[in-house]
C-alpha positions in Angstrom: -8.9 161.7 65.0 -10.0 165.3 64.7 -9.1 166.1 68.3 -5.7 164.5 68.0 -4.8 166.6 64.9 -5.9 169.8 66.7 -3.8 169.1 69.8 -0.7 168.4 67.6 -1.4 171.7 65.8 -1.6 173.6 69.1 1.6 172.1 70.4 3.4 173.0 67.0 2.2 176.6 67.2 3.4 176.9 70.8 6.8 175.5 69.9 7.0 177.9 66.9 6.4 180.9 69.1 9.0 179.7 71.5 11.6 179.3 68.7 10.9 182.9 67.5 11.2 184.3 71.0 14.7 182.6 71.3 15.6 184.1 67.8 16.7 180.7 66.5 14.2 180.1 63.6 12.5 181.7 60.7 10.7 184.8 61.8 7.0 184.4 62.2 5.1 185.6 59.1 8.0 185.2 56.7 7.0 184.1 53.2 8.1 180.7 51.8 9.5 180.3 48.2 6.7 179.6 45.8 6.7 176.2 44.0 7.1 176.8 40.2 5.9 174.3 37.6 8.1 174.3 34.5 6.4 173.6 31.2 7.8 170.9 28.9 7.0 169.0 25.7 6.7 165.3 26.1 8.3 163.1 23.4 7.7 159.5 24.0 9.1 158.8 27.5 11.4 161.8 27.4 11.0 165.5 28.0 12.5 168.2 25.8 12.2 172.0 25.7 12.2 172.4 29.5 12.0 176.0 30.5 14.8 177.6 32.7 13.8 179.1 36.0 15.6 182.1 37.5 15.6 183.4 41.1 14.9 187.2 41.3 14.9 188.7 44.8 12.3 191.4 45.5 14.7 193.4 47.7 18.2 192.9 49.0 18.0 191.4 52.6 20.1 193.1 55.3 22.0 190.8 57.7 22.0 192.1 61.3 22.6 190.4 64.7 19.5 190.4 66.8 19.4 190.8 70.6 17.6 188.0 72.4 14.9 190.4 73.6 14.4 192.0 70.1 12.1 190.7 67.5 14.3 189.9 64.5 13.8 191.7 61.2 12.2 189.3 58.6 14.3 188.5 55.6 12.2 188.5 52.4 12.3 185.3 50.4 13.2 185.3 46.7 10.5 184.9 44.1 11.1 182.5 41.3 10.0 183.4 37.7 10.0 180.9 34.9 11.1 181.6 31.4 8.1 180.6 29.3 8.3 177.9 26.7 7.0 178.9 23.3 3.9 177.1 22.2 4.9 174.1 20.1 3.6 174.4 16.6 2.4 171.5 14.5 5.0 169.1 13.3 6.5 165.6 13.6 9.1 163.5 15.5 9.9 160.0 14.3 11.5 157.5 16.6 11.9 153.7 17.0 14.3 150.8 16.7 16.1 148.9 14.0 16.7 145.3 15.0 18.4 142.4 13.3 16.2 139.8 11.6 13.0 140.5 13.5 11.4 142.5 16.3 13.1 140.4 19.0 16.6 140.7 17.6 19.4 142.8 18.9 19.6 146.5 17.9 21.6 147.5 14.8 23.8 150.6 15.2 24.8 153.0 12.4 21.5 152.8 10.4 20.7 156.1 8.7 17.0 157.1 8.8 15.7 159.2 5.9 12.6 161.2 5.7 11.0 162.7 2.6 8.0 164.9 2.0 6.0 164.7 -1.2 7.5 167.7 -3.0 11.0 167.7 -1.4 14.2 165.7 -1.6 15.0 163.0 1.0 17.1 164.1 4.0 18.8 162.0 6.8 17.1 162.8 10.1 18.6 160.3 12.6 21.1 157.5 13.0 20.6 154.4 15.3 22.7 154.1 18.4 24.3 151.0 19.9 20.9 149.7 20.9 19.4 150.3 17.5 17.4 153.3 18.8 16.8 156.5 16.8 14.9 159.7 17.3 14.7 162.6 14.9 14.6 166.3 15.8 11.2 168.0 15.7 10.2 169.0 12.2 7.6 171.8 11.9 4.8 170.9 9.4 2.3 173.7 9.2 -0.2 171.8 7.0 -1.0 168.3 5.7 1.9 166.5 4.0 2.7 163.0 2.6 5.6 161.6 4.7 7.9 158.7 3.7 10.5 157.3 6.2 13.0 154.5 5.5 16.3 153.1 6.8 19.5 152.5 4.9 22.8 150.8 5.7 25.2 149.1 3.3 24.9 145.3 3.4 21.3 145.2 4.6 17.8 145.2 3.3 14.9 146.2 5.6 11.4 145.1 6.4 9.3 147.1 5.8 11.4 148.9 3.1 9.7 152.2 3.9 6.6 153.6 5.7 4.5 156.2 4.1 1.4 158.1 5.5 -0.5 161.3 5.2 0.4 163.7 8.1 -2.3 166.2 9.0 -2.2 169.1 11.4 -1.0 168.2 14.9 2.1 167.2 16.8 2.4 163.4 16.7 5.3 161.2 17.7 5.4 158.5 15.1 7.0 155.2 16.3 8.5 153.3 13.4 10.4 150.0 13.9 12.3 148.2 11.2 13.9 144.7 10.8 17.3 144.6 9.2 18.2 141.6 7.0 21.9 141.0 6.2 22.5 140.3 2.6 25.2 137.8 1.7 25.3 136.7 -1.9 25.7 133.0 -2.6 28.0 132.1 -5.5 26.5 130.0 -8.2 27.1 129.9 -12.0 24.0 129.1 -14.1 24.5 130.4 -17.6 21.5 130.0 -19.9 19.3 131.9 -22.3 19.9 135.1 -24.4 18.7 138.6 -23.9 17.1 140.9 -26.3 18.9 144.3 -26.1 16.8 147.3 -25.0 19.6 149.9 -24.7 22.3 150.8 -27.0 25.8 151.0 -25.6 27.0 154.6 -25.5 30.7 153.8 -25.0 32.3 150.5 -25.8 35.3 149.7 -23.6 38.3 147.6 -24.6 38.1 144.2 -23.0 41.4 142.9 -21.7 42.1 139.6 -20.1 45.3 140.5 -18.1 45.0 139.1 -14.6 45.1 141.7 -11.8 48.5 141.5 -10.0 48.7 140.5 -6.4 48.5 142.1 -3.9 45.0 143.6 -4.3 42.4 144.2 -1.6 39.6 143.0 -3.9 38.0 139.8 -2.4 36.3 139.0 -5.7 39.6 138.5 -7.6 40.5 136.8 -9.9 37.5 138.1 -11.9 39.3 139.9 -14.8 37.4 138.2 -17.7 34.0 137.3 -18.7 34.8 133.6 -18.2 36.1 134.1 -14.6 33.2 136.4 -13.5 32.5 136.3 -9.8 29.1 134.6 -9.8 26.0 135.3 -7.7 22.7 133.4 -7.3 20.5 136.4 -8.1 19.7 140.0 -7.5 19.9 142.2 -5.5 23.6 142.8 -5.4 25.3 145.5 -3.4 29.1 145.5 -3.4 31.1 148.0 -1.3 34.5 146.3 -1.1 35.6 145.9 -4.7 38.6 147.7 -6.2 40.1 148.8 -9.5 43.6 147.9 -8.3 45.7 148.8 -11.4 45.0 151.0 -14.5 44.4 147.8 -16.5 42.2 146.0 -13.9 38.7 145.0 -15.0 36.0 143.2 -12.9 33.2 140.9 -14.0 30.2 139.8 -12.0 27.6 137.2 -13.2 24.1 137.0 -11.9 20.8 135.3 -12.8 17.9 137.6 -13.6 14.5 136.4 -14.8 12.2 138.2 -17.2 9.7 139.4 -14.6 12.3 142.1 -13.5 13.9 145.3 -14.5 17.0 146.5 -12.6 18.4 149.9 -11.6 22.2 150.2 -11.6 24.5 152.4 -9.7 28.3 152.4 -9.9 30.2 154.9 -7.8 33.8 155.9 -7.0 34.7 159.3 -5.6 37.8 159.9 -7.8 38.0 157.3 -10.5 36.3 157.5 -13.9 34.5 154.1 -14.2 32.0 152.5 -16.6 29.6 149.7 -16.5 28.8 147.3 -19.3 26.2 144.5 -19.6 26.8 141.2 -21.5 24.3 138.6 -22.4 25.1 134.9 -21.9 26.5 134.7 -25.4 29.2 137.3 -24.5 27.5 140.1 -26.5 27.6 143.6 -25.2 24.0 144.8 -25.0 24.1 148.0 -22.9 26.5 150.3 -21.1 26.5 153.2 -18.7 29.6 155.4 -19.0 29.7 159.2 -18.5 33.0 161.0 -18.4 34.4 161.8 -15.0 34.3 160.4 -11.5 31.2 160.0 -9.3 28.1 158.0 -9.9 27.1 156.1 -13.1 23.3 155.5 -12.9 20.9 153.8 -15.2 18.4 150.9 -15.6 17.9 147.8 -17.7 14.7 146.0 -18.6 15.1 142.2 -18.7 13.1 140.7 -21.5 14.2 137.1 -21.2 15.4 135.0 -18.2 19.1 134.3 -18.1 22.5 134.8 -16.7 24.0 138.3 -17.2 27.5 139.5 -16.7 28.2 143.1 -15.5 31.6 144.5 -16.4 33.2 147.3 -14.4 36.2 149.0 -16.0 38.2 152.2 -15.6 39.8 154.9 -17.8 43.4 155.0 -16.8 43.1 155.3 -13.0 43.4 152.9 -10.1 43.0 152.7 -6.3 44.0 150.0 -3.9 42.7 151.9 -0.9 39.3 153.3 -1.9 36.7 150.7 -3.1 34.0 151.3 -5.6 30.3 150.5 -4.9 28.1 148.6 -7.3 24.3 148.2 -6.8 22.1 146.1 -8.9 18.6 146.4 -7.6 15.6 144.4 -9.0 12.0 145.6 -9.3 9.0 143.6 -10.5 7.5 144.7 -13.8 4.1 143.2 -13.0 1.8 143.0 -10.0 -0.8 140.3 -10.8 -2.7 140.8 -7.5 -2.6 137.0 -7.3 -3.2 136.7 -3.5 -3.3 138.7 -0.3 -1.6 140.6 1.2 -1.2 143.6 -1.1 2.5 144.1 -1.9 4.2 146.3 0.7 5.3 148.8 -1.9 1.6 149.9 -2.4 0.3 152.6 -0.1 -3.3 153.8 0.1 -4.1 157.5 -0.2 -6.9 158.3 2.3 -7.9 154.6 2.4 -11.4 153.4 2.7 -10.5 149.8 3.7 -14.0 148.4 3.1 -13.8 149.6 -0.5 -11.1 147.3 -1.8 -10.4 143.6 -1.8 -8.0 141.0 -3.2 -10.4 138.1 -2.5 -13.9 139.1 -3.8 -12.6 138.4 -7.3 -9.5 136.3 -6.9 -6.6 137.4 -9.1 -7.9 141.0 -9.2 -7.5 144.1 -7.2 -11.1 145.2 -6.7 -11.7 148.9 -5.9 -15.3 150.0 -5.3 -15.7 153.6 -6.4 -16.2 155.8 -3.4 -17.4 159.4 -2.8 -15.2 162.3 -3.7 -13.1 163.3 -6.7 -9.5 163.5 -7.7 -9.4 167.3 -8.1 -8.5 170.2 -5.9 -10.7 169.4 -2.9 -8.7 166.3 -1.8 -11.7 164.1 -1.3 -11.0 161.0 -3.5 -10.2 158.1 -1.2 -9.7 154.7 -3.0 -6.4 155.4 -4.6 -3.4 153.1 -4.2 0.1 154.4 -5.2 3.7 153.3 -5.2 7.1 155.2 -5.5 8.9 154.5 -8.8 12.7 154.3 -9.0 13.2 156.3 -12.3 11.9 159.7 -13.3 10.5 158.5 -16.6 8.2 155.4 -16.8 5.6 153.4 -18.7 2.6 152.2 -16.6 -0.2 150.0 -17.8 -3.2 148.2 -16.5 -6.1 145.9 -17.4 -9.4 147.4 -16.2 -12.8 145.6 -16.1 -15.2 148.5 -15.3 -18.9 149.0 -16.1 -19.9 152.4 -14.5 -23.6 153.2 -14.4 -23.9 156.7 -12.9 -22.5 160.0 -13.9 -18.9 160.7 -12.8 -18.1 157.1 -11.7 -14.4 156.9 -12.8 -11.4 154.5 -12.5 -8.0 154.1 -14.1 -4.3 155.1 -14.0 -3.0 157.9 -11.8 0.4 159.8 -11.6 0.2 161.7 -8.4 2.3 164.4 -6.9 -0.3 165.9 -4.6 -4.1 166.6 -4.6 -3.7 169.6 -6.8 -0.9 168.3 -9.0 -1.4 165.1 -11.0 -2.1 163.4 -14.3 -4.8 160.7 -14.9 -5.9 158.4 -17.7 -9.3 156.9 -16.8 -12.7 155.6 -17.9 -15.6 157.7 -16.7 -19.4 157.5 -17.1 -21.2 160.5 -18.5 -24.9 160.5 -19.5 -25.0 156.9 -20.7 -21.6 156.9 -22.4 -18.3 155.5 -21.2 -15.6 158.1 -21.8 -11.8 158.0 -22.0 -10.4 160.9 -20.0 -6.8 162.2 -20.1 -6.5 165.1 -17.6 -4.0 167.1 -15.6 -4.1 169.3 -12.6 -1.4 171.9 -12.0 -0.8 173.6 -8.6 -3.3 176.3 -7.9 -6.5 177.0 -5.9 -9.4 177.0 -8.4 -10.8 174.7 -11.0 -9.3 176.7 -13.9 -6.0 174.8 -13.2 -7.7 171.6 -14.3 -7.9 170.6 -18.0 -8.9 167.3 -19.7 -9.6 165.6 -23.0 -12.6 163.3 -23.0 -14.0 161.2 -25.9 -16.3 158.2 -26.1 -14.4 155.0 -25.2 -14.1 152.1 -27.7 -16.6 149.3 -27.0 -13.9 147.0 -25.4 -15.3 144.7 -22.7 -11.9 145.0 -21.0 -10.1 148.3 -21.3 -6.3 148.3 -21.4 -4.8 151.6 -20.4 -1.3 152.8 -20.8 0.4 156.1 -19.8 4.0 157.0 -20.6 5.9 159.8 -18.9 8.9 161.5 -20.6 10.0 164.5 -18.6 6.9 166.8 -18.7 5.2 165.0 -21.6 2.5 162.3 -20.8 1.2 160.1 -23.6 -1.8 157.9 -23.4 -2.6 154.7 -25.3 -5.5 152.3 -25.3 -5.8 148.6 -26.4 -8.3 145.8 -26.8 -5.8 143.1 -25.8 -2.9 144.7 -24.0 -0.5 144.0 -26.8 -1.4 146.3 -29.7 -1.6 149.9 -28.5 -3.5 152.8 -30.2 -2.4 156.4 -29.5 -5.1 158.3 -27.7 -3.6 161.7 -26.8 -0.7 163.5 -25.0 -0.3 166.5 -22.8 2.4 168.6 -21.2 2.2 168.9 -17.5 4.1 171.0 -14.9 7.1 169.2 -13.5 6.4 166.7 -10.8 9.6 166.1 -8.8 8.6 162.9 -6.9 5.4 161.5 -8.4 3.9 158.2 -7.3 2.1 155.9 -9.8 -0.9 153.7 -9.3 -4.6 153.0 -9.6 -7.8 154.5 -8.3 -11.6 154.6 -8.5 -14.0 157.3 -7.3 -17.6 158.6 -7.8 -16.7 162.2 -8.6 -19.1 163.7 -6.1 -20.3 163.5 -2.5 -23.6 161.9 -3.2 -24.0 159.3 -0.4 -26.8 157.6 -2.3 -24.2 156.4 -4.8 -23.0 153.1 -3.4 -20.3 152.8 -6.0 -19.4 150.2 -8.7 -16.6 147.7 -8.9 -13.4 148.6 -10.8 -11.5 145.3 -11.2 -7.8 145.6 -12.1 -6.3 142.4 -13.4 -2.7 143.6 -13.2 -0.4 146.6 -13.0 2.7 146.9 -15.2 5.5 149.4 -14.8 8.9 149.8 -16.4 11.3 152.7 -16.9 11.0 154.5 -20.2 13.5 156.5 -22.3 
């Protein structure tokens, strides 16, 4: 084999010399263009940020006719220089698919993908194509950040509703797939029960019973009276094809809601001044949302008794038979009883230690074993579970069975913006005494930004804790039975723009000999507050 290769090489060399002598080939010794490797950044199976190559000759070649007996002048080859690609900084790309019904379904086009960071408003970052595929642009993230991503499209709910995680330094491509579930309300009229009002109407409309004239684009007509309300089986409801067709048109919608829920309400029209009123099954007006002018009417309502409620949409002198209004009635559970696995999808762990919590060790309870670290400045507390809340003000409560035995073992309620910005109301062990602790941490970089009130806890075997937010004021209560609440203390904290609420347990130190103690939460309760 070696001899055969050598012979071929000799023959090739001889042939090359002959070609040069005849002046018909590339002159001997001429350089060949160098092969240039262009840098790129890989994103999934695609490449972006490819550098552009330019050809720069080292000198201008001269074209001359060569005599057969003259050795031709070599023409220098051009050298290729690449424009360098800047080094990619840390950041994030999200991509994936949205499919109908399940992961094997067809792709759904036109779904808007939103991304939110802990301290910033949500922004749309991508829209699915005809195959249900989306990919965001690169987002620089110089440090660690809590990231939430979710899909939205009118007429659909999604599983999971959102995905949230802690992004640390680096350049990951996060693949997030969602299943879209079409929502089609099923008519059913089931009037029962009465509702105890929790809100006072701010503006009482005049109820008319004049049928809406035809033609009208509204598919829910005729629904101009309480008695002819368009009926739905239950919440959620999202309407985007209803109209106020004439200045006297009014629309009524009936829906069953049970007392385990509260609902958030949004009514929107770009040009009409509309209002929304809530009636109980006896036809009594119990609440309304009505601010002057067009745009969105937004609010919430806490349901205290199961029953059939009627929602009344009315206008103030305007109409449109071409532009529909939208009405959203979105339910949320007031309680999580931790009755069985899995943990509700709305909960997300902060720095999870998966071996430190359980829903089965004590059935009916969320058990969190206190773990190393502390919820203060250095970002080390791990066993904290949080959820996003739909209103800026809220009332959260829990039942806590907790018998700490070592200093700084602590568990309770948390309102969390980030590791150096939070409020907590907890039970903590200190030198043989269980303490009630109401504390806050404001943004900053030393422990002077932390302050607390700590007093001996009452001798309740089960501690019921309650924390109410109203703008920047946080008020804590304690109870022996979860019904009768005693004021503990209050504080003013710096504004938290998008806080999450939840539960946690930690040891307050990094002593690895502290194996932790069980903090058992029987339930978590959350409702909006005034």
